[in-house]
Backbone as CSV, one residue per row, in Angstrom:
resi,resn,N_x,N_y,N_z,CA_x,CA_y,CA_z,C_x,C_y,C_z
1,UNK,0.841,-1.195,0.000,0.000,0.000,0.000,0.874,1.241,0.000
2,UNK,0.551,2.246,-0.841,1.344,3.450,-0.943,0.754,4.539,-0.053
3,UNK,1.638,5.317,0.568,1.199,6.427,1.399,1.683,7.722,0.764
4,UNK,0.862,8.787,0.812,1.353,10.067,0.338,2.206,10.715,1.419
5,UNK,2.835,11.837,1.096,3.783,12.463,2.022,3.110,12.889,3.313
6,UNK,1.839,13.310,3.224,1.135,13.719,4.440,0.906,12.523,5.361
7,UNK,0.563,11.372,4.778,0.388,10.159,5.581,1.685,9.808,6.302
8,UNK,2.800,9.861,5.576,4.089,9.481,6.157,4.495,10.449,7.255
9,UNK,4.282,11.752,7.028,4.627,12.732,8.054,3.796,12.514,9.311
10,UNK,2.512,12.208,9.112,1.652,11.940,10.262,2.094,10.715,11.023
11,UNK,2.535,9.674,10.302,2.984,8.458,10.961,4.268,8.697,11.732
12,UNK,5.190,9.489,11.157,6.443,9.803,11.858,6.149,10.544,13.158
13,UNK,5.237,11.540,13.092,4.896,12.284,14.310,4.240,11.380,15.346
14,UNK,3.352,10.496,14.888,2.688,9.576,15.816,3.694,8.629,16.446
15,UNK,4.618,8.103,15.647,5.650,7.209,16.175,6.467,7.908,17.253
16,UNK,6.863,9.157,16.979,7.674,9.897,17.939,6.905,10.128,19.234
17,UNK,5.606,10.427,19.114,4.778,10.646,20.307,4.655,9.366,21.128
18,UNK,4.351,8.249,20.465,4.210,6.982,21.173,5.528,6.560,21.816
19,UNK,6.635,6.722,21.083,7.924,6.308,21.627,8.282,7.133,22.848
20,UNK,7.986,8.438,22.815,8.287,9.299,23.952,7.551,8.827,25.202
21,UNK,6.271,8.467,25.052,5.501,7.961,26.186,6.095,6.661,26.706
22,UNK,6.472,5.792,25.790,6.967,4.478,26.187,8.376,4.547,26.767
23,UNK,9.148,5.550,26.360,10.439,5.783,27.015,10.234,6.018,28.509
24,UNK,9.170,6.756,28.830,8.861,7.051,30.226,8.537,5.779,31.000
25,UNK,7.827,4.848,30.376,7.470,3.601,31.062,8.715,2.786,31.398
26,UNK,9.628,2.676,30.448,10.865,1.946,30.726,11.669,2.634,31.826
27,UNK,11.671,3.971,31.812,12.418,4.691,32.835,11.825,4.454,34.212
28,UNK,10.508,4.380,34.311,9.874,4.099,35.602,10.252,2.709,36.103
29,UNK,10.323,1.768,35.195,10.723,0.411,35.565,12.163,0.393,36.061
30,UNK,13.039,1.080,35.368,14.452,1.135,35.765,14.599,1.801,37.128
31,UNK,13.856,2.874,37.350,13.904,3.552,38.654,13.400,2.637,39.767
32,UNK,12.371,1.839,39.458,11.860,0.889,40.454,12.917,-0.150,40.800
33,UNK,13.629,-0.637,39.795,14.693,-1.610,40.045,15.801,-1.008,40.900
34,UNK,16.173,0.219,40.594,17.237,0.879,41.359,16.837,1.054,42.822
35,UNK,15.563,1.343,43.040,15.088,1.591,44.401,14.905,0.302,45.187
36,UNK,14.349,-0.722,44.558,13.969,-1.934,45.283,14.994,-3.056,45.217
37,UNK,15.848,-3.041,44.206,16.896,-4.053,44.064,16.372,-5.483,44.239
38,UNK,15.391,-5.907,43.447,14.853,-7.278,43.577,15.902,-8.313,43.200
39,UNK,15.856,-9.445,43.886,16.878,-10.472,43.667,16.457,-11.536,42.670
40,UNK,15.170,-11.688,42.420,14.706,-12.782,41.557,14.900,-12.435,40.082
41,UNK,15.319,-13.402,39.258,15.469,-13.161,37.814,14.171,-12.699,37.158
42,UNK,13.025,-13.196,37.642,11.741,-12.814,37.050,11.484,-11.319,37.164
43,UNK,12.005,-10.707,38.216,11.808,-9.274,38.410,12.643,-8.454,37.439
44,UNK,13.644,-9.088,36.839,14.538,-8.395,35.903,14.421,-8.996,34.507
45,UNK,13.197,-9.263,34.118,12.919,-9.837,32.804,11.772,-9.078,32.151
46,UNK,11.916,-8.774,30.852,10.891,-8.072,30.100,10.409,-8.965,28.963
47,UNK,9.094,-9.110,28.831,8.491,-9.877,27.742,7.671,-8.930,26.878
48,UNK,7.938,-8.947,25.564,7.316,-7.987,24.645,6.589,-8.714,23.518
49,UNK,5.391,-8.242,23.196,4.693,-8.613,21.967,4.629,-7.342,21.134
50,UNK,5.240,-7.357,19.953,5.322,-6.153,19.135,4.914,-6.446,17.703
51,UNK,4.360,-5.447,17.069,3.944,-5.606,15.677,5.141,-5.858,14.773
52,UNK,6.215,-5.077,14.979,7.401,-5.207,14.133,8.592,-4.584,14.845
53,UNK,9.800,-4.724,14.280,10.979,-4.111,14.903,10.944,-2.592,14.939
54,UNK,10.071,-1.962,14.135,9.991,-0.504,14.156,8.809,-0.007,14.984
55,UNK,8.154,-0.886,15.712,7.114,-0.434,16.637,7.731,0.520,17.656
56,UNK,7.040,1.591,18.014,7.601,2.530,18.986,8.052,1.870,20.284
57,UNK,7.333,0.819,20.712,7.738,0.158,21.952,9.102,-0.500,21.819
58,UNK,9.428,-1.011,20.623,10.746,-1.604,20.406,11.828,-0.531,20.351
59,UNK,11.517,0.597,19.745,12.482,1.687,19.689,12.746,2.243,21.086
60,UNK,11.690,2.289,21.912,11.869,2.739,23.290,12.736,1.763,24.074
61,UNK,12.529,0.472,23.854,13.357,-0.533,24.530,14.829,-0.353,24.161
62,UNK,15.087,-0.132,22.884,16.475,0.037,22.455,17.096,1.300,23.050
63,UNK,16.303,2.358,23.185,16.805,3.583,23.800,17.209,3.365,25.259
64,UNK,16.506,2.446,25.909,16.774,2.164,27.327,17.752,1.014,27.522
65,UNK,18.289,0.456,26.447,19.065,-0.787,26.533,20.261,-0.689,27.480
66,UNK,20.986,0.417,27.448,22.161,0.542,28.320,21.762,0.535,29.784
67,UNK,20.713,1.275,30.129,20.232,1.285,31.515,19.689,-0.077,31.921
68,UNK,19.017,-0.764,30.998,18.525,-2.112,31.292,19.688,-3.070,31.517
69,UNK,20.726,-2.928,30.731,21.906,-3.778,30.902,22.544,-3.541,32.269
70,UNK,22.607,-2.295,32.695,23.184,-1.981,34.006,22.381,-2.598,35.142
71,UNK,21.095,-2.840,34.887,20.232,-3.460,35.896,20.074,-4.962,35.677
72,UNK,20.866,-5.513,34.747,20.868,-6.964,34.478,19.481,-7.466,34.061
73,UNK,18.843,-6.709,33.179,17.516,-7.058,32.676,17.655,-7.767,31.336
74,UNK,16.937,-8.863,31.169,16.894,-9.565,29.884,15.566,-9.279,29.196
75,UNK,15.552,-9.390,27.857,14.358,-9.089,27.063,14.109,-10.218,26.076
76,UNK,12.857,-10.627,25.945,12.468,-11.560,24.888,11.268,-10.968,24.166
77,UNK,11.166,-11.267,22.861,10.176,-10.597,22.020,9.494,-11.582,21.088
78,UNK,8.181,-11.411,20.929,7.420,-12.075,19.864,6.973,-10.993,18.888
79,UNK,7.370,-11.130,17.617,6.955,-10.206,16.567,5.837,-10.830,15.746
80,UNK,4.976,-9.976,15.188,4.043,-10.462,14.179,4.614,-10.274,12.783
81,UNK,5.622,-9.419,12.647,6.251,-9.153,11.355,7.726,-8.873,11.617
82,UNK,8.615,-9.484,10.853,10.047,-9.315,11.078,10.675,-8.297,10.138
83,UNK,9.889,-7.637,9.330,10.396,-6.553,8.478,10.317,-5.222,9.219
84,UNK,11.159,-4.248,8.875,12.273,-4.328,7.940,13.488,-5.023,8.558
85,UNK,14.259,-5.684,7.717,15.351,-6.515,8.212,16.410,-5.703,8.950
86,UNK,16.717,-4.498,8.456,17.732,-3.680,9.126,17.297,-3.348,10.544
87,UNK,16.027,-3.014,10.722,15.512,-2.716,12.060,15.507,-3.962,12.935
88,UNK,15.222,-5.121,12.334,15.254,-6.374,13.089,16.656,-6.638,13.621
89,UNK,17.661,-6.419,12.786,19.036,-6.641,13.240,19.423,-5.654,14.336
90,UNK,18.937,-4.425,14.221,19.215,-3.431,15.262,18.570,-3.835,16.589
91,UNK,17.321,-4.309,16.515,16.638,-4.777,17.730,17.362,-5.973,18.324
92,UNK,17.792,-6.889,17.459,18.496,-8.077,17.932,19.806,-7.699,18.619
93,UNK,20.484,-6.682,18.115,21.737,-6.246,18.747,21.489,-5.869,20.202
94,UNK,20.399,-5.123,20.460,20.080,-4.727,21.830,19.650,-5.919,22.671
95,UNK,18.801,-6.783,22.103,18.304,-7.941,22.852,19.441,-8.885,23.222
96,UNK,20.321,-9.157,22.279,21.426,-10.087,22.550,22.440,-9.479,23.513
97,UNK,22.588,-8.160,23.490,23.476,-7.490,24.447,22.977,-7.687,25.878
98,UNK,21.652,-7.739,26.047,21.068,-7.878,27.379,21.074,-9.325,27.875
99,UNK,21.281,-10.272,26.976,21.321,-11.689,27.369,22.405,-12.398,26.565
100,UNK,23.676,-12.064,26.806,24.771,-12.568,25.968,24.975,-14.077,26.044
101,UNK,24.468,-14.709,27.075,24.694,-16.146,27.239,23.512,-16.998,26.777
102,UNK,22.505,-16.370,26.166,21.337,-17.113,25.707,21.307,-17.204,24.190
103,UNK,20.696,-18.267,23.681,20.582,-18.476,22.252,19.459,-17.623,21.658
104,UNK,19.565,-17.335,20.367,18.557,-16.486,19.734,17.164,-17.117,19.776
105,UNK,17.102,-18.451,19.754,15.790,-19.123,19.779,15.067,-18.910,21.099
106,UNK,15.802,-18.514,22.140,15.201,-18.275,23.449,14.839,-16.810,23.668
107,UNK,15.120,-15.974,22.671,14.946,-14.539,22.864,14.026,-13.858,21.854
108,UNK,13.993,-14.363,20.616,13.221,-13.694,19.560,12.434,-14.724,18.767
109,UNK,11.132,-14.502,18.654,10.289,-15.379,17.848,9.281,-14.558,17.056
110,UNK,8.700,-15.191,16.026,7.584,-14.548,15.348,6.414,-15.514,15.302
111,UNK,5.221,-14.949,15.422,3.998,-15.749,15.386,3.531,-15.810,13.938
112,UNK,3.645,-16.989,13.339,3.386,-17.130,11.899,1.911,-17.398,11.607
113,UNK,1.068,-16.528,12.152,-0.371,-16.615,11.892,-0.941,-15.208,11.837
114,UNK,-1.754,-14.889,10.820,-2.338,-13.546,10.757,-3.269,-13.246,11.924
115,UNK,-3.667,-14.267,12.674,-4.557,-14.041,13.816,-3.904,-13.159,14.874
116,UNK,-2.574,-13.162,14.938,-1.895,-12.358,15.958,-2.128,-10.870,15.734
117,UNK,-2.482,-10.478,14.504,-2.718,-9.074,14.224,-3.914,-8.523,14.998
118,UNK,-4.770,-9.424,15.503,-5.908,-8.991,16.314,-5.505,-8.787,17.775
119,UNK,-4.310,-9.240,18.133,-3.833,-9.057,19.507,-3.338,-7.624,19.693
120,UNK,-3.069,-7.274,20.936,-2.542,-5.954,21.249,-1.053,-6.053,21.544
121,UNK,-0.333,-5.000,21.205,1.063,-4.950,21.629,1.095,-4.923,23.157
122,UNK,2.142,-5.532,23.717,2.161,-5.730,25.168,3.590,-5.777,25.671
123,UNK,3.804,-5.241,26.847,5.093,-5.351,27.532,4.837,-5.699,28.988
124,UNK,5.501,-6.736,29.471,5.449,-7.104,30.887,6.831,-6.862,31.458
125,UNK,6.928,-5.923,32.389,8.206,-5.528,32.984,8.310,-6.125,34.376
126,UNK,9.101,-7.171,34.489,9.245,-7.804,35.778,7.955,-8.447,36.244
127,UNK,7.638,-8.245,37.518,6.456,-8.874,38.120,5.394,-7.875,38.563
128,UNK,5.637,-6.569,38.289,4.715,-5.566,38.806,4.222,-4.563,37.779
129,UNK,4.935,-4.371,36.688,4.586,-3.337,35.723,4.238,-3.945,34.374
130,UNK,3.233,-3.367,33.715,2.866,-3.859,32.391,2.257,-2.732,31.566
131,UNK,2.352,-2.898,30.259,1.816,-1.920,29.307,1.041,-2.654,28.228
132,UNK,-0.070,-2.070,27.811,-0.880,-2.620,26.727,-1.141,-1.511,25.720
133,UNK,-0.836,-1.806,24.445,-1.013,-0.814,23.393,-2.082,-1.228,22.403
134,UNK,-2.124,-0.538,21.284,-3.180,-0.743,20.299,-3.011,-2.069,19.568
135,UNK,-4.050,-2.463,18.845,-4.028,-3.715,18.099,-2.957,-3.662,17.016
136,UNK,-2.339,-4.808,16.762,-1.208,-4.853,15.845,-1.607,-4.757,14.381
137,UNK,-2.886,-4.855,14.089,-3.301,-4.737,12.689,-3.227,-3.292,12.208
138,UNK,-3.085,-2.342,13.135,-3.079,-0.934,12.770,-1.656,-0.380,12.713
139,UNK,-1.364,0.382,11.665,-0.101,1.103,11.589,-0.082,2.162,12.701
140,UNK,1.098,2.446,13.291,1.150,3.430,14.387,0.504,4.769,14.050
141,UNK,0.711,5.278,12.827,0.161,6.571,12.460,-1.335,6.566,12.252
142,UNK,-1.961,5.382,12.289,-3.400,5.272,12.057,-4.116,4.694,13.280
143,UNK,-3.451,4.699,14.420,-4.034,4.091,15.612,-4.856,5.093,16.398
144,UNK,-5.634,4.544,17.349,-6.462,5.418,18.182,-5.789,5.724,19.515
145,UNK,-4.503,5.436,19.611,-3.687,5.774,20.792,-4.149,5.060,22.055
146,UNK,-4.722,3.875,21.905,-5.057,3.053,23.074,-3.770,2.737,23.822
147,UNK,-3.741,3.024,25.110,-2.473,2.980,25.839,-2.762,2.846,27.324
148,UNK,-2.392,1.704,27.914,-2.600,1.487,29.346,-1.276,1.061,29.976
149,UNK,-0.875,1.751,31.039,0.314,1.371,31.784,-0.058,1.227,33.254
150,UNK,0.284,0.084,33.834,0.019,-0.159,35.248,1.344,-0.383,35.969
151,UNK,1.563,0.402,37.016,2.845,0.366,37.717,2.871,-0.583,38.904
152,UNK,1.712,-0.985,39.387,1.671,-1.896,40.529,0.547,-2.902,40.298
153,UNK,0.828,-3.858,39.431,-0.221,-4.782,38.994,0.317,-6.207,38.890
154,UNK,0.695,-6.806,40.022,1.251,-8.160,39.967,0.287,-9.196,39.406
155,UNK,-1.020,-9.055,39.689,-1.985,-10.022,39.168,-2.116,-9.902,37.653
156,UNK,-2.136,-8.675,37.160,-2.204,-8.466,35.712,-0.961,-9.014,35.035
157,UNK,0.200,-8.806,35.635,1.455,-9.325,35.076,1.433,-10.855,35.030
158,UNK,0.909,-11.467,36.077,0.849,-12.923,36.119,-0.035,-13.461,35.004
159,UNK,-1.193,-12.852,34.821,-2.074,-13.279,33.741,-1.429,-13.038,32.373
160,UNK,-0.762,-11.897,32.247,-0.099,-11.584,30.996,0.998,-12.573,30.665
161,UNK,1.756,-12.979,31.660,2.835,-13.944,31.446,2.296,-15.315,31.053
162,UNK,1.135,-15.682,31.599,0.538,-16.964,31.225,0.117,-16.963,29.757
163,UNK,-0.511,-15.881,29.312,-0.911,-15.799,27.905,0.309,-15.664,27.012
164,UNK,1.320,-14.957,27.491,2.554,-14.806,26.717,3.230,-16.158,26.510
165,UNK,3.232,-16.980,27.546,3.853,-18.296,27.444,3.201,-19.143,26.362
166,UNK,1.890,-19.043,26.238,1.188,-19.806,25.202,1.509,-19.266,23.814
167,UNK,1.572,-17.936,23.699,1.913,-17.356,22.408,3.348,-17.723,22.028
168,UNK,4.244,-17.682,22.990,5.646,-18.039,22.745,5.753,-19.485,22.272
169,UNK,4.983,-20.353,22.882,5.012,-21.771,22.535,4.589,-21.998,21.082
170,UNK,3.616,-21.235,20.611,3.104,-21.432,19.259,3.847,-20.593,18.210
171,UNK,4.684,-19.671,18.660,5.490,-18.880,17.726,6.694,-19.700,17.278
172,UNK,7.334,-19.251,16.214,8.495,-19.974,15.717,9.741,-19.116,15.862
173,UNK,10.896,-19.728,16.079,12.123,-18.942,16.194,12.397,-18.149,14.921
174,UNK,12.918,-16.948,15.075,13.370,-16.171,13.926,14.667,-16.795,13.428
175,UNK,14.777,-17.113,12.135,16.021,-17.706,11.631,17.220,-16.817,11.932
176,UNK,18.302,-17.424,12.341,19.457,-16.639,12.754,20.021,-15.800,11.620
177,UNK,19.888,-16.283,10.376,20.436,-15.518,9.256,19.727,-14.183,9.081
178,UNK,18.464,-14.069,9.579,17.768,-12.796,9.490,18.282,-11.783,10.511
179,UNK,18.933,-12.265,11.548,19.391,-11.401,12.626,20.799,-10.874,12.406
180,UNK,21.486,-11.370,11.399,22.881,-11.039,11.176,23.060,-10.235,9.901
181,UNK,24.030,-9.328,9.908,24.418,-8.654,8.680,25.043,-9.656,7.729
182,UNK,24.892,-9.405,6.443,25.461,-10.306,5.446,26.952,-10.496,5.665
183,UNK,27.640,-9.433,6.063,29.091,-9.519,6.254,29.471,-10.385,7.434
184,UNK,28.489,-10.652,8.319,28.785,-11.473,9.487,28.697,-12.964,9.197
185,UNK,28.078,-13.329,8.085,27.941,-14.742,7.773,29.300,-15.350,7.439
186,UNK,29.534,-16.514,7.923,30.741,-17.247,7.588,30.480,-18.059,6.330
187,UNK,31.105,-17.673,5.245,30.897,-18.378,4.001,31.652,-19.699,4.018
188,UNK,31.057,-20.702,3.408,31.728,-21.993,3.352,30.773,-23.113,3.665
189,UNK,31.331,-24.287,3.914,30.503,-25.472,4.116,29.657,-25.363,5.367
190,UNK,30.095,-24.564,6.348,29.353,-24.478,7.594,28.109,-23.605,7.469
191,UNK,28.009,-22.848,6.360,26.851,-21.978,6.182,26.079,-22.422,4.948
192,UNK,24.918,-22.974,5.166,24.148,-23.535,4.068,23.149,-22.549,3.475
193,UNK,23.057,-21.338,4.052,22.112,-20.360,3.538,20.759,-20.494,4.208
194,UNK,19.843,-19.584,3.891,18.531,-19.595,4.550,17.699,-20.799,4.180
195,UNK,16.924,-21.250,5.138,15.987,-22.343,4.935,14.891,-21.888,3.971
196,UNK,14.646,-22.598,2.865,13.585,-22.193,1.930,12.226,-22.050,2.594
197,UNK,11.943,-22.860,3.621,10.663,-22.734,4.322,10.582,-21.413,5.071
198,UNK,11.745,-20.984,5.627,11.769,-19.693,6.315,11.554,-18.557,5.326
199,UNK,12.147,-18.666,4.153,11.946,-17.649,3.122,10.484,-17.557,2.721
200,UNK,9.827,-18.712,2.592,8.418,-18.737,2.208,7.568,-18.057,3.277
201,UNK,7.882,-18.317,4.549,7.130,-17.704,5.640,7.344,-16.205,5.659
202,UNK,8.589,-15.769,5.461,8.886,-14.342,5.437,8.146,-13.660,4.301
203,UNK,8.109,-14.301,3.141,7.373,-13.757,2.005,5.894,-13.622,2.336
204,UNK,5.353,-14.600,3.062,3.942,-14.561,3.455,3.664,-13.334,4.313
205,UNK,4.544,-13.057,5.295,4.338,-11.918,6.162,4.416,-10.615,5.391
206,UNK,5.274,-10.567,4.394,5.410,-9.335,3.627,4.182,-9.053,2.776
207,UNK,3.328,-10.047,2.592,2.108,-9.863,1.824,0.913,-9.529,2.708
208,UNK,1.117,-9.478,4.034,-0.008,-9.232,4.939,-0.489,-7.786,4.917
209,UNK,0.366,-6.857,4.429,0.020,-5.454,4.446,-1.012,-5.179,3.353
210,UNK,-2.284,-5.197,3.702,-3.362,-4.927,2.757,-4.155,-3.720,3.258
211,UNK,-4.782,-2.990,2.336,-5.514,-1.786,2.775,-6.541,-2.041,3.854
212,UNK,-7.214,-3.202,3.829,-8.275,-3.443,4.798,-7.747,-3.706,6.188
213,UNK,-6.419,-3.879,6.335,-5.848,-4.061,7.677,-5.255,-2.778,8.205
214,UNK,-5.259,-1.688,7.433,-4.564,-0.481,7.844,-5.492,0.707,8.099
215,UNK,-6.730,0.582,7.762,-7.600,1.747,7.765,-8.696,1.695,8.817
216,UNK,-8.423,1.013,9.919,-9.426,0.923,10.987,-9.297,2.117,11.920
């Protein structure tokens, strides 16, 4: 779908507005960690459901990555769309920096079903804070700015983590070749290239952008 310049300018402004709000949410979480110093790994773990690597919530996470690293916070993400690839690699750089000893299959997945587009973007920060955003079928510049942040909601976080676990189980790992720059690939017998099935799935996601999913 093509956008005119006014559409694109509106989307850029909306993205900046949403990211600014979400930067504040991550900062509140970091301040809570600094004040309370929780010892459990669950308190220093973030679970994200995002439309794509360029979702404002993902950009906000990357902006906070250094502070999250200082607080020993790990991040895992389920995407509904892994495009654009450059943004995906940028997101992966931040995610892998926060969990250097974990494999990519344990940190980044995509849900290979268009049904996920009916879900809402979501972030669960530790065991007490959570955020819920607009439905993933809508482009950021065309959303109704649905936005809920709860700073002291352990029961909501628990329910969110249970649903997240089911979504994670049914999502598929993002192929590692999508997370790496071409120059990082080791050419030779040890690198067989992308799985044709993964390419087919990626092509499917790139065809999901239809006018009837963007104009709600």
